[in-house]
Backbone as CSV, one residue per row, in Angstrom:
resi,resn,N_x,N_y,N_z,CA_x,CA_y,CA_z,C_x,C_y,C_z
1,MET,0.855,-1.178,0.000,0.000,0.000,0.000,0.897,1.236,0.000
2,LYS,0.639,2.192,-0.914,1.431,3.416,-0.994,1.213,4.261,0.258
3,ALA,2.097,5.259,0.455,2.010,6.138,1.624,0.654,6.812,1.706
4,ASN,0.117,7.256,0.559,-1.214,7.869,0.565,-2.265,6.890,1.066
5,GLY,-2.098,5.630,0.716,-3.035,4.605,1.160,-2.992,4.411,2.657
6,LEU,-1.798,4.530,3.245,-1.684,4.412,4.703,-2.380,5.575,5.397
7,ILE,-2.208,6.778,4.862,-2.887,7.944,5.424,-4.392,7.802,5.215
8,LEU,-4.781,7.360,4.040,-6.199,7.153,3.742,-6.810,6.152,4.713
9,ARG,-6.053,5.125,5.072,-6.528,4.108,6.012,-6.807,4.724,7.381
10,LEU,-6.081,5.796,7.743,-6.276,6.457,9.035,-7.513,7.353,9.067
11,SER,-8.048,7.698,7.921,-9.211,8.574,7.875,-10.439,7.835,8.396
12,PRO,-11.245,8.510,9.217,-12.437,7.854,9.757,-13.455,7.465,8.683
13,ILE,-13.388,8.067,7.515,-14.380,7.737,6.485,-14.100,6.393,5.812
14,THR,-12.903,5.826,6.033,-12.563,4.557,5.375,-12.563,3.374,6.341
15,GLU,-13.061,3.581,7.551,-13.016,2.516,8.572,-13.650,1.210,8.110
16,ALA,-14.738,1.284,7.359,-15.466,0.073,6.964,-14.957,-0.525,5.657
17,LEU,-13.971,0.097,5.027,-13.467,-0.407,3.752,-12.407,-1.479,3.973
18,SER,-12.389,-2.457,3.075,-11.341,-3.480,3.121,-10.042,-2.857,2.618
19,ASP,-8.925,-3.545,2.857,-7.638,-3.046,2.364,-7.644,-2.912,0.845
20,GLY,-8.269,-3.859,0.169,-8.366,-3.798,-1.293,-9.178,-2.597,-1.757
21,GLU,-10.257,-2.293,-1.049,-11.071,-1.130,-1.404,-10.310,0.176,-1.156
22,VAL,-9.531,0.220,-0.069,-8.720,1.412,0.206,-7.685,1.582,-0.890
23,GLU,-7.070,0.491,-1.328,-6.087,0.570,-2.406,-6.737,1.063,-3.690
24,PHE,-7.931,0.552,-4.003,-8.630,1.008,-5.205,-9.000,2.488,-5.079
25,LEU,-9.539,2.881,-3.924,-9.910,4.274,-3.694,-8.687,5.178,-3.858
26,ASN,-7.550,4.701,-3.401,-6.308,5.469,-3.509,-5.965,5.777,-4.967
27,THR,-6.329,4.893,-5.882,-6.052,5.135,-7.312,-6.935,6.246,-7.872
28,LEU,-8.020,6.563,-7.190,-8.946,7.602,-7.654,-8.582,8.990,-7.132
29,LEU,-7.645,9.045,-6.191,-7.313,10.298,-5.510,-6.178,11.042,-6.195
30,VAL,-6.189,12.352,-6.018,-5.124,13.214,-6.520,-4.485,13.885,-5.307
31,ALA,-3.168,13.745,-5.157,-2.443,14.395,-4.062,-2.080,15.813,-4.489
32,GLU,-2.332,16.771,-3.584,-2.030,18.170,-3.870,-1.388,18.814,-2.653
33,ALA,-0.552,19.832,-2.887,0.106,20.562,-1.803,-0.197,22.051,-1.955
34,PHE,-0.378,22.727,-0.810,-0.728,24.148,-0.802,0.113,24.874,0.238
35,ALA,0.432,26.133,-0.066,1.173,26.987,0.865,0.193,27.624,1.845
36,THR,0.707,28.141,2.940,-0.107,28.806,3.954,-1.017,29.855,3.320
37,GLY,-2.303,29.777,3.623,-3.275,30.753,3.149,-3.744,30.559,1.722
38,GLU,-3.132,29.645,1.000,-3.491,29.435,-0.407,-4.904,28.858,-0.519
39,LEU,-5.630,29.307,-1.549,-6.977,28.819,-1.810,-6.903,27.388,-2.326
40,ILE,-7.580,26.506,-1.629,-7.655,25.102,-2.048,-8.844,24.912,-2.974
41,CYS,-9.957,25.527,-2.596,-11.190,25.329,-3.351,-12.191,26.411,-2.971
42,SER,-13.031,26.794,-3.916,-14.151,27.692,-3.635,-15.359,27.185,-4.415
43,SER,-16.484,27.803,-4.175,-17.716,27.384,-4.852,-17.639,27.572,-6.359
44,ASN,-16.702,28.381,-6.829,-16.581,28.645,-8.267,-15.398,27.942,-8.913
45,SER,-14.641,27.173,-8.146,-13.449,26.528,-8.710,-13.827,25.221,-9.408
46,PRO,-12.932,24.718,-10.269,-13.225,23.474,-10.999,-13.491,22.273,-10.083
47,HIS,-12.921,22.284,-8.894,-13.090,21.141,-7.988,-14.032,21.483,-6.837
48,HIS,-15.037,22.317,-7.126,-15.958,22.788,-6.080,-16.742,21.641,-5.420
49,ASP,-16.877,20.514,-6.102,-17.634,19.394,-5.526,-16.733,18.207,-5.175
50,SER,-15.479,18.484,-4.905,-14.523,17.436,-4.527,-14.427,17.325,-3.016
51,LEU,-14.038,16.162,-2.561,-13.802,15.895,-1.147,-12.299,16.009,-0.913
52,PHE,-11.912,16.647,0.196,-10.493,16.829,0.508,-10.173,16.146,1.830
53,ILE,-9.173,15.289,1.819,-8.737,14.568,3.012,-7.366,15.115,3.406
54,VAL,-7.236,15.562,4.655,-6.004,16.181,5.135,-4.914,15.121,5.313
55,MET,-3.768,15.359,4.654,-2.589,14.505,4.838,-1.603,15.164,5.788
56,SER,-1.496,16.498,5.714,-0.657,17.266,6.636,-1.148,18.701,6.611
57,GLY,-0.802,19.444,7.655,-1.273,20.820,7.746,-2.723,20.860,8.182
58,GLY,-3.498,21.734,7.576,-4.898,21.855,7.932,-5.660,22.673,6.909
59,ILE,-6.972,22.651,7.036,-7.851,23.371,6.123,-8.806,24.234,6.940
60,LYS,-8.915,25.494,6.558,-9.908,26.376,7.156,-11.052,26.483,6.149
61,VAL,-12.243,26.087,6.564,-13.421,26.117,5.702,-14.329,27.246,6.160
62,ARG,-14.637,28.157,5.267,-15.601,29.223,5.555,-16.857,28.928,4.757
63,LEU,-17.937,28.675,5.473,-19.219,28.347,4.865,-20.167,29.518,5.076
64,THR,-20.768,30.004,4.002,-21.708,31.108,4.082,-23.041,30.648,3.514
65,SER,-24.102,30.848,4.296,-25.444,30.482,3.856,-26.408,31.585,4.276
66,GLN,-27.686,31.361,4.047,-28.704,32.331,4.450,-28.711,32.513,5.966
67,GLU,-28.295,31.504,6.702,-28.278,31.563,8.161,-27.088,32.337,8.710
68,GLY,-26.077,32.562,7.888,-24.907,33.292,8.348,-23.618,32.651,7.882
69,ARG,-22.522,32.990,8.564,-21.198,32.501,8.203,-20.658,31.603,9.320
70,LEU,-20.000,30.536,8.925,-19.427,29.581,9.861,-18.025,29.236,9.392
71,THR,-17.085,29.195,10.327,-15.728,28.764,10.006,-15.451,27.462,10.735
72,VAL,-15.007,26.472,9.988,-14.703,25.153,10.532,-13.260,24.834,10.175
73,HIS,-12.553,24.211,11.091,-11.168,23.841,10.841,-11.052,22.322,10.751
74,ALA,-10.419,21.830,9.708,-10.089,20.418,9.571,-8.581,20.336,9.700
75,ILE,-8.099,19.912,10.876,-6.660,19.998,11.125,-6.002,18.673,11.452
76,ASN,-6.757,17.639,11.642,-6.164,16.361,12.009,-5.922,15.499,10.776
77,LEU,-4.898,14.673,10.866,-4.599,13.738,9.800,-5.843,12.903,9.507
78,GLY,-6.276,12.893,8.268,-7.448,12.115,7.884,-8.761,12.872,7.956
79,ASP,-8.760,14.095,8.527,-9.988,14.896,8.544,-10.437,15.172,7.119
80,VAL,-11.708,15.478,6.976,-12.320,15.639,5.662,-12.954,17.024,5.560
81,ALA,-12.847,17.637,4.385,-13.446,18.953,4.157,-14.214,18.961,2.843
82,ASN,-15.180,19.843,2.761,-16.025,20.072,1.581,-17.067,18.970,1.394
83,ILE,-17.525,18.425,2.489,-18.463,17.305,2.450,-19.792,17.692,1.824
84,LEU,-20.342,18.856,2.196,-21.652,19.255,1.662,-21.639,19.324,0.137
85,ALA,-20.633,19.958,-0.422,-20.558,20.067,-1.879,-20.355,18.692,-2.514
86,PHE,-19.516,17.858,-1.891,-19.257,16.519,-2.414,-20.523,15.675,-2.436
87,MET,-21.361,15.857,-1.414,-22.596,15.078,-1.312,-23.737,15.680,-2.139
88,GLY,-23.455,16.779,-2.838,-24.432,17.301,-3.782,-25.205,18.522,-3.339
89,ALA,-24.748,19.247,-2.318,-25.448,20.461,-1.892,-25.402,21.490,-3.010
90,SER,-26.497,22.162,-3.185,-26.606,23.181,-4.219,-25.757,24.393,-3.874
91,ARG,-25.156,25.005,-4.878,-24.399,26.239,-4.655,-25.312,27.346,-4.166
92,ALA,-26.602,27.263,-4.477,-27.547,28.279,-4.021,-27.806,28.152,-2.520
93,THR,-27.611,26.945,-1.967,-27.840,26.703,-0.546,-26.730,27.295,0.308
94,ALA,-25.487,27.080,-0.103,-24.340,27.562,0.667,-23.139,27.712,-0.251
95,THR,-22.283,28.666,0.083,-21.024,28.816,-0.633,-19.899,28.588,0.367
96,SER,-18.795,28.076,-0.124,-17.685,27.806,0.787,-16.359,28.129,0.119
97,THR,-15.383,28.437,0.967,-14.005,28.575,0.518,-13.131,27.761,1.461
98,LEU,-12.147,27.106,0.897,-11.205,26.306,1.671,-9.817,26.888,1.477
99,HIS,-9.130,27.197,2.586,-7.783,27.740,2.543,-6.847,26.860,3.369
100,ALA,-5.590,26.804,2.953,-4.578,26.032,3.675,-4.197,26.747,4.962
101,GLU,-4.141,26.000,6.046,-3.614,26.494,7.316,-2.230,25.889,7.477
102,GLY,-1.216,26.676,7.224,0.143,26.157,7.206,0.375,25.431,5.886
103,ALA,1.560,24.875,5.728,1.839,24.061,4.545,0.930,22.841,4.634
104,THR,0.109,22.643,3.625,-0.943,21.630,3.684,-0.882,20.700,2.485
105,SER,-1.013,19.401,2.763,-1.133,18.398,1.712,-2.485,17.715,1.874
106,VAL,-3.154,17.503,0.752,-4.468,16.864,0.779,-4.546,15.774,-0.277
107,LEU,-5.508,14.892,-0.080,-5.910,13.954,-1.118,-7.273,14.437,-1.608
108,ARG,-7.397,14.630,-2.912,-8.646,15.135,-3.488,-9.388,13.999,-4.188
109,LEU,-10.669,13.844,-3.845,-11.529,12.871,-4.517,-12.627,13.647,-5.225
110,ASP,-12.609,13.606,-6.547,-13.629,14.296,-7.328,-14.908,13.468,-7.345
111,ARG,-16.022,14.137,-7.148,-17.309,13.428,-7.077,-17.582,12.657,-8.366
112,HIS,-17.348,13.270,-9.514,-17.630,12.583,-10.777,-16.752,11.347,-10.953
113,THR,-15.542,11.362,-10.394,-14.664,10.194,-10.464,-15.265,9.036,-9.671
114,LEU,-15.751,9.329,-8.466,-16.376,8.274,-7.661,-17.673,7.790,-8.316
115,GLU,-18.447,8.707,-8.864,-19.720,8.339,-9.501,-19.514,7.397,-10.679
116,ARG,-18.394,7.527,-11.387,-18.105,6.623,-12.511,-17.988,5.174,-12.055
117,HIS,-17.666,4.957,-10.782,-17.469,3.602,-10.268,-18.648,3.125,-9.424
118,LEU,-19.748,3.852,-9.480,-20.926,3.507,-8.691,-21.435,2.103,-9.020
119,TYR,-21.467,1.737,-10.296,-22.004,0.431,-10.685,-20.952,-0.673,-10.649
120,SER,-19.687,-0.336,-10.849,-18.642,-1.360,-10.820,-18.182,-1.668,-9.389
121,HIS,-18.346,-0.716,-8.455,-17.926,-0.903,-7.069,-18.993,-0.352,-6.105
122,PRO,-20.224,-0.867,-6.192,-21.300,-0.294,-5.367,-21.047,-0.446,-3.870
123,GLY,-20.423,-1.531,-3.453,-20.138,-1.747,-2.032,-19.187,-0.694,-1.487
124,LEU,-18.153,-0.379,-2.260,-17.192,0.640,-1.856,-17.882,1.996,-1.729
125,VAL,-18.680,2.364,-2.724,-19.361,3.657,-2.696,-20.312,3.719,-1.501
126,TYR,-21.036,2.618,-1.258,-21.966,2.584,-0.127,-21.219,2.725,1.206
127,ARG,-20.154,1.929,1.405,-19.423,1.979,2.674,-18.701,3.320,2.865
128,LEU,-18.220,3.909,1.774,-17.594,5.230,1.865,-18.638,6.279,2.249
129,THR,-19.818,6.206,1.651,-20.901,7.138,1.995,-21.309,6.973,3.454
130,CYS,-21.381,5.731,3.927,-21.675,5.491,5.349,-20.581,6.073,6.232
131,GLY,-19.325,5.930,5.818,-18.208,6.485,6.581,-18.275,7.998,6.655
132,ILE,-18.643,8.631,5.551,-18.795,10.085,5.540,-19.930,10.495,6.471
133,THR,-21.018,9.756,6.439,-22.163,10.055,7.319,-21.770,9.917,8.781
134,ARG,-21.048,8.851,9.127,-20.593,8.667,10.513,-19.645,9.797,10.932
135,TYR,-18.769,10.211,10.014,-17.835,11.304,10.299,-18.599,12.600,10.588
136,VAL,-19.577,12.921,9.749,-20.375,14.137,9.953,-21.121,14.046,11.279
137,HIS,-21.704,12.888,11.567,-22.429,12.705,12.829,-21.497,12.898,14.021
138,SER,-20.308,12.361,13.951,-19.331,12.496,15.027,-18.948,13.954,15.235
139,ARG,-18.685,14.667,14.137,-18.348,16.097,14.244,-19.511,16.886,14.830
140,LEU,-20.711,16.572,14.415,-21.893,17.269,14.916,-22.067,17.036,16.414
141,ARG,-21.906,15.792,16.849,-22.003,15.500,18.288,-20.933,16.254,19.071
142,HIS,-19.725,16.299,18.550,-18.635,17.018,19.212,-18.962,18.503,19.323
143,LEU,-19.419,19.095,18.224,-19.760,20.517,18.231,-20.932,20.815,19.162
144,CYS,-21.925,19.933,19.190,-23.058,20.127,20.111,-22.573,20.088,21.559
145,GLY,-21.638,19.214,21.860,-21.061,19.159,23.206,-20.332,20.443,23.552
146,GLU,-19.594,21.001,22.583,-18.900,22.266,22.820,-19.886,23.409,23.033
147,VAL,-20.958,23.420,22.252,-21.976,24.465,22.412,-22.627,24.354,23.783
148,GLU,-22.934,23.146,24.206,-23.556,22.947,25.523,-22.611,23.399,26.642
149,ALA,-21.331,23.083,26.515,-20.360,23.512,27.531,-20.261,25.039,27.574
150,LEU,-20.247,25.669,26.411,-20.215,27.138,26.375,-21.497,27.723,26.957
151,ASN,-22.616,27.106,26.641,-23.899,27.568,27.174,-23.910,27.485,28.700
152,GLN,-23.363,26.411,29.243,-23.293,26.266,30.694,-22.421,27.349,31.315
153,ARG,-21.313,27.647,30.664,-20.410,28.675,31.199,-21.051,30.054,31.155
154,ILE,-21.857,30.302,30.136,-22.475,31.617,29.976,-23.665,31.799,30.903
155,THR,-24.485,30.767,31.062,-25.754,30.933,31.768,-25.709,30.651,33.261
156,CYS,-24.698,30.012,33.766,-24.713,29.694,35.192,-24.104,30.833,36.013
157,THR,-24.525,30.905,37.246,-24.032,31.934,38.160,-22.607,31.583,38.591
158,PRO,-21.872,32.554,39.135,-20.519,32.240,39.625,-20.533,31.119,40.662
159,PHE,-21.552,31.085,41.518,-21.665,30.026,42.530,-21.829,28.663,41.853
160,GLU,-22.700,28.589,40.836,-22.899,27.328,40.107,-21.619,26.903,39.393
161,ARG,-20.914,27.852,38.838,-19.662,27.558,38.145,-18.638,26.979,39.117
162,GLN,-18.549,27.553,40.322,-17.638,27.024,41.336,-18.030,25.606,41.714
163,MET,-19.315,25.354,41.835,-19.792,24.005,42.185,-19.408,23.006,41.080
164,GLN,-19.591,23.378,39.803,-19.274,22.496,38.685,-17.777,22.207,38.607
165,GLN,-16.967,23.184,38.948,-15.514,23.019,38.856,-14.908,22.479,40.144
166,GLY,-15.752,22.221,41.166,-15.265,21.673,42.417,-14.484,22.675,43.236
167,GLU,-14.701,23.950,42.985,-13.944,24.993,43.677,-14.708,25.569,44.871
168,PHE,-15.908,25.093,45.107,-16.721,25.676,46.172,-16.129,25.338,47.538
169,ILE,-15.996,26.342,48.374,-15.459,26.161,49.727,-16.630,26.175,50.695
170,ARG,-16.733,25.114,51.464,-17.837,25.047,52.428,-17.639,26.106,53.513
171,PRO,-18.721,26.750,53.928,-18.593,27.779,54.951,-18.169,27.175,56.286
172,THR,-17.321,27.902,56.994,-16.901,27.509,58.343,-17.808,28.177,59.337
173,ALA,-17.628,27.850,60.595,-18.453,28.459,61.645,-18.317,29.969,61.635
174,SER,-17.124,30.455,61.365,-16.925,31.906,61.373,-17.699,32.572,60.234
175,HIS,-17.794,31.870,59.069,-18.594,32.402,57.981,-20.061,32.465,58.360
176,THR,-20.539,31.403,59.008,-21.930,31.347,59.416,-22.217,32.443,60.444
177,GLU,-21.334,32.616,61.384,-21.541,33.661,62.387,-21.604,35.041,61.762
178,LEU,-20.782,35.270,60.695,-20.799,36.567,60.046,-22.140,36.814,59.336
179,VAL,-22.646,35.756,58.696,-23.908,35.882,57.977,-25.056,36.007,58.974
180,MET,-25.084,35.192,60.017,-26.189,35.176,60.979,-26.108,36.360,61.926
181,GLY,-24.887,36.816,62.209,-24.588,37.783,63.222,-25.334,39.033,63.176
């Protein structure tokens, strides 16, 4: 298995694929390198509907929709970016730009390339799609946990925050006497 195949094997989207399927998928990928801040992809670029798997460095994704703007970072080896466009989201629904964070290497999978193998390798396409779905679900659960933690920090009183962090000091007799006194 080539080096790209080993990195591809580490990606959470390929967990259910056999070694042979990972090797075949590796033949469909294009390795690319980008300098810090360089544009990897935008809604108007030729590869606007491609999936990008991080090999090194990171990707900053800026997604703009009717609901507002969101910035997501894909920085871990095997992380995936541009999933919505790859899965067929309309450009009218959301626009995105992907920029390199540091010197970045990616594996690019073009949607039309994978679609050409839909009938010859349906199991691979199905398991890869399931892997992408599990990856998105995992990221969503993680982000929801972060939002809940931030919400707790914002909405609780200083006393509640001390209780949650185990910093609360029980009152001594002298404290009670001062309050009751």
